[in-house]
C-alpha positions in Angstrom: 0.0 0.0 0.0 2.8 2.4 0.9 4.4 1.7 -2.5 1.1 2.3 -4.3 0.4 5.4 -2.3 3.9 6.8 -3.1 3.4 6.0 -6.7 0.0 7.9 -6.8 1.6 10.8 -5.0 4.4 11.0 -7.5 1.9 11.0 -10.4 -0.1 13.8 -8.8 3.0 15.8 -8.2 4.2 15.2 -11.7 0.7 16.3 -13.1 0.8 19.5 -11.0 4.3 20.2 -12.2 3.3 19.8 -15.8 0.3 22.1 -15.3 2.6 24.7 -13.7 5.0 24.6 -16.6 2.2 24.9 -19.1 0.7 27.7 -17.2 4.0 29.5 -17.0 4.6 29.0 -20.8 1.1 30.3 -21.5 1.8 33.3 -19.3 5.1 34.1 -21.0 3.5 33.7 -24.4 0.5 36.0 -23.6 2.7 38.7 -22.3 5.7 38.4 -24.6 4.5 41.1 -27.0 7.5 43.4 -27.8 7.8 46.7 -26.1 10.0 49.6 -27.2 11.1 52.9 -25.7 9.4 56.1 -26.5 12.8 57.2 -27.7 12.7 54.6 -30.4 9.2 55.6 -31.6 9.6 59.3 -31.9 11.7 62.3 -31.1 11.4 65.6 -29.2 10.2 68.4 -31.4 13.0 70.9 -31.8 15.7 68.3 -31.8 16.1 67.7 -35.4 18.8 67.4 -38.1 19.7 70.4 -40.3 20.9 70.3 -43.8 24.0 72.2 -45.1 25.2 72.7 -48.6 28.1 74.4 -50.4 30.2 74.4 -53.5 33.8 73.2 -53.5 36.8 72.3 -55.6 38.4 68.9 -55.6 42.0 68.7 -56.7 44.5 65.9 -57.2 42.5 63.9 -59.8 44.9 62.3 -62.2 43.3 63.3 -65.5 39.8 62.3 -64.4 38.5 65.7 -63.3 36.3 68.1 -65.3 37.2 68.6 -68.9 38.6 71.9 -70.3 35.0 72.7 -71.6 33.9 73.5 -68.0 33.8 77.2 -67.7 32.7 76.8 -64.0 35.9 74.9 -63.3 38.0 77.7 -64.9 36.2 80.4 -63.0 36.6 78.5 -59.7 40.3 77.9 -60.1 40.9 81.6 -61.2 38.9 82.8 -58.1 40.9 80.5 -55.8 44.2 81.7 -57.1 43.0 85.3 -56.9 42.3 84.9 -53.2 46.1 84.3 -52.8 47.0 87.3 -54.9 47.6 85.3 -58.1 45.8 86.8 -61.1 45.2 84.3 -63.9 42.6 84.7 -66.7 40.1 81.8 -66.7 40.7 81.4 -70.4 44.3 80.4 -69.8 43.5 77.6 -67.3 43.8 74.1 -68.7 43.2 71.5 -66.0 41.9 67.9 -66.0 43.0 67.2 -62.4 40.2 69.2 -60.7 36.5 69.1 -60.4 33.8 71.4 -59.1 31.5 69.6 -56.6 28.5 70.1 -54.4 29.2 69.5 -50.8 26.3 68.4 -48.5 25.9 67.5 -44.9 23.4 66.7 -42.2 23.9 68.3 -38.8 22.4 66.8 -35.7 20.9 69.0 -33.0 23.1 70.6 -30.3 26.3 70.8 -32.2 28.9 73.3 -31.1 32.0 75.0 -32.7 34.8 72.5 -33.0 32.5 69.4 -33.6 33.1 67.5 -36.7 30.5 66.0 -39.1 30.6 63.7 -42.2 30.1 65.2 -45.6 29.2 64.0 -49.1 30.7 65.5 -52.3 29.3 65.0 -55.8 30.5 66.1 -59.2 28.6 68.9 -60.9 30.1 68.7 -64.4 31.8 65.8 -66.3 34.5 64.5 -64.0 35.0 60.8 -64.4 36.1 60.0 -60.9 36.6 61.7 -57.5 38.7 58.9 -56.1 41.8 60.1 -54.3 40.9 63.8 -54.6 41.3 66.4 -52.0 38.4 68.9 -51.2 39.7 72.4 -50.7 38.1 74.5 -48.0 34.4 75.1 -48.7 31.9 76.9 -46.6 28.6 75.1 -45.9 25.5 77.2 -45.6 22.0 76.5 -44.1 18.7 77.5 -45.7 18.9 80.9 -44.0 22.2 81.6 -46.0 24.4 81.6 -42.9 27.7 79.6 -42.8 27.6 76.9 -40.1 30.5 74.7 -41.1 33.6 74.6 -43.2 34.5 71.4 -45.1 38.0 70.2 -46.3 39.8 66.9 -46.6 40.7 63.9 -48.7 37.9 61.9 -50.1 38.0 58.6 -48.2 35.3 56.6 -50.0 33.9 56.6 -53.5 30.9 54.5 -54.5 30.2 52.6 -57.7 29.2 55.8 -59.4 32.8 57.2 -58.8 31.5 60.8 -59.0 30.1 60.7 -55.5 32.3 60.4 -52.5 32.4 60.8 -48.7 34.8 62.5 -46.2 34.2 61.2 -42.7 34.4 64.0 -40.1 35.3 66.2 -43.0 33.5 69.4 -41.9 34.2 71.5 -38.9 31.3 73.2 -37.1 31.9 77.0 -36.9 28.6 78.1 -35.4 26.4 76.6 -32.7 23.1 75.1 -33.7 20.8 75.1 -30.8 17.4 73.5 -30.3 14.3 74.7 -28.5 13.1 71.6 -26.7 10.3 73.2 -24.7 7.9 75.8 -26.0 5.6 77.5 -23.6 6.4 74.9 -21.0 5.4 72.0 -23.3 7.5 69.1 -24.5 6.2 67.8 -27.8 6.9 64.1 -28.8 6.6 63.5 -32.6 6.1 59.9 -33.7 8.2 58.9 -36.7 5.3 56.7 -38.0 2.0 58.5 -37.2 -0.6 56.2 -35.8 -3.6 57.0 -33.5 -3.3 53.7 -31.5 0.4 54.1 -30.9 -0.1 57.8 -30.0 -2.7 56.9 -27.4 -0.5 54.1 -26.0 2.3 56.6 -25.5 0.0 59.0 -23.8 -1.3 56.3 -21.4 2.2 55.0 -20.7 3.4 58.5 -19.7 0.3 59.1 -17.5 0.7 55.7 -15.8 4.3 56.4 -14.8 3.8 60.1 -14.0 0.2 60.7 -12.9 1.0 64.3 -12.0 1.9 65.2 -15.6 -0.6 66.6 -18.0 -0.5 64.7 -21.3 -2.5 65.5 -24.4 -2.6 63.8 -27.8 -3.0 66.4 -30.5 -3.2 64.0 -33.5 -1.8 60.7 -34.7 1.8 61.9 -34.5 2.0 64.6 -31.8 1.8 64.1 -28.0 2.3 67.1 -25.7 3.5 66.9 -22.2 3.1 70.0 -19.9 6.2 70.5 -17.8 5.2 71.1 -14.1 6.8 74.1 -12.3 8.9 71.8 -10.1 10.5 70.1 -13.1 11.3 73.2 -15.3 14.8 73.4 -13.9 15.3 69.7 -14.4 14.1 69.5 -18.1 16.9 67.2 -19.4 16.2 64.6 -16.7 12.5 64.7 -17.4 13.0 64.2 -21.1 15.4 61.3 -20.4 12.8 59.7 -18.1 10.0 60.0 -20.6 12.1 58.7 -23.5 13.0 55.6 -21.4 9.3 54.6 -20.8 8.4 51.4 -22.7 5.4 51.3 -24.9 3.7 48.5 -26.9 3.1 50.1 -30.3 0.4 49.0 -32.7 1.6 46.4 -35.1 2.2 47.3 -38.7 -0.6 47.1 -41.3 1.7 47.4 -44.3 3.0 45.1 -47.0 6.2 46.4 -48.6 7.3 45.0 -51.9 10.8 45.8 -53.3 10.4 45.2 -57.1 14.1 45.2 -57.7 15.2 42.6 -55.1 11.9 40.7 -54.9 11.8 41.2 -51.1 8.4 41.2 -49.5 7.9 42.6 -45.9 4.6 41.8 -44.3 3.1 43.6 -41.3 1.4 41.4 -38.6 -2.0 43.0 -38.9 -2.5 42.7 -42.6 -5.2 40.3 -43.6 -6.9 39.2 -46.9 -10.6 39.0 -47.2 -12.9 36.8 -49.3 -11.3 36.5 -52.7 -10.6 34.0 -55.5 -7.1 34.1 -57.1 -6.3 32.5 -60.4 -2.7 32.3 -61.6 -1.9 30.2 -64.6 -3.1 26.7 -63.7 -3.4 27.4 -60.0 -6.6 28.6 -58.2 -6.7 29.8 -54.6 -10.1 30.5 -53.0 -10.4 32.3 -49.6 -13.7 32.3 -47.8 -15.6 30.5 -50.5 -17.6 27.2 -50.3 -15.7 24.0 -50.2 -17.4 22.9 -53.4 -14.8 25.0 -55.3 -12.1 22.8 -53.9 -13.2 20.0 -56.1 -11.7 21.7 -59.1 -8.3 20.5 -60.2 -5.3 22.5 -58.8 -7.6 24.5 -56.5 -6.6 25.3 -53.0 -9.2 26.3 -50.4 -8.7 28.6 -47.4 -12.0 28.6 -45.6 -11.6 31.9 -43.7 -9.9 35.2 -44.1 -6.2 34.8 -43.4 -3.1 36.9 -42.6 -0.9 37.9 -45.5 1.9 36.0 -43.9 -0.1 32.7 -43.9 -1.3 33.4 -47.5 2.3 33.9 -48.7 3.4 30.7 -47.0 0.6 28.9 -48.8 1.7 30.3 -52.2 5.3 29.2 -51.4 4.2 25.7 -50.6 2.3 25.6 -53.9 5.6 26.5 -55.6 5.1 30.0 -56.7 8.1 32.3 -57.0 8.6 35.7 -55.3 7.8 37.6 -58.5 4.5 35.8 -58.9 3.6 36.3 -55.2 4.3 40.0 -55.4 2.1 40.3 -58.6 -0.8 38.4 -56.8 -0.6 40.6 -53.7 -0.7 43.7 -56.0 -3.8 42.3 -57.8 -5.5 41.5 -54.5 -4.8 45.0 -53.2 -6.3 46.6 -56.3 -9.4 44.3 -55.9 -9.9 45.8 -52.4 -9.4 42.5 -50.6 -6.1 43.3 -48.9 -6.9 45.0 -45.6 -3.8 47.1 -45.1 -1.4 49.4 -46.9 0.5 48.2 -49.9 3.8 50.0 -50.7 5.7 49.1 -53.9 9.3 50.3 -54.1 
């Protein structure tokens, strides 16, 4: 009896243990939805990149610069020499070792004099290659016409085009670019991908962690946080705390098709409604009667499905990526794809 009782006890304990493991697994699955920081969803209005542009002269190109037909090159070299007291008529300049370029850069917020940024140079005229060239000092201006940086240096990387190159840390900031992160005592959070559900989730997450803060959702991309008087002198810490709050954003409702590479990216929420698809000798019916399944080479899906499941079905049938992309486009035009289709 004791042996039997012990055996029964062991069975009951094992059963309870299995239930506990299953319950734990279910719990982890139910609450394993990804969460991201507010910082990863959006940015603080006022903290933004600024674009700079300028015109420069690249030298040291071994016979691969602008041709002698370039009047712009002649004028640029003549002006450069004139700055050093050397007077030369543009008509007398014959050079194939230089090229006139456009210099562009993006400046992050809160840069100060002495900081360095990356720049991109691109040929204006008929230079064959910028590889190995040296950019001479070129001022970079913002949209307001003011000079904020000066660029100079050896081109360190040239792409397949050969007429576009990069100089890493090739520009020196000359003028501070400040940012107004609080307007009228309000911090504005701008979502990179506007969405009403996500905006509301951000609002609720901030209110949950900081019940004393006044939070308002203006639209699908803008959430405003009123800074209380006791935090106005501690604005940076407040912003850091808000940005670190984790939020569960709404899942994507997009299908993105890259026509060149054949890559298809599918959002979790995209579904396909009742539709019949015919491609060559294959028929796929979603949401129709099972009678249709009696037809040869016909595949039946009884209910609406996610695009992910639908694509997997097409792959099992043997359809290639190009055919799958064409079918998704046709379903979207038919109004049976419930989401946004983006073709690149």
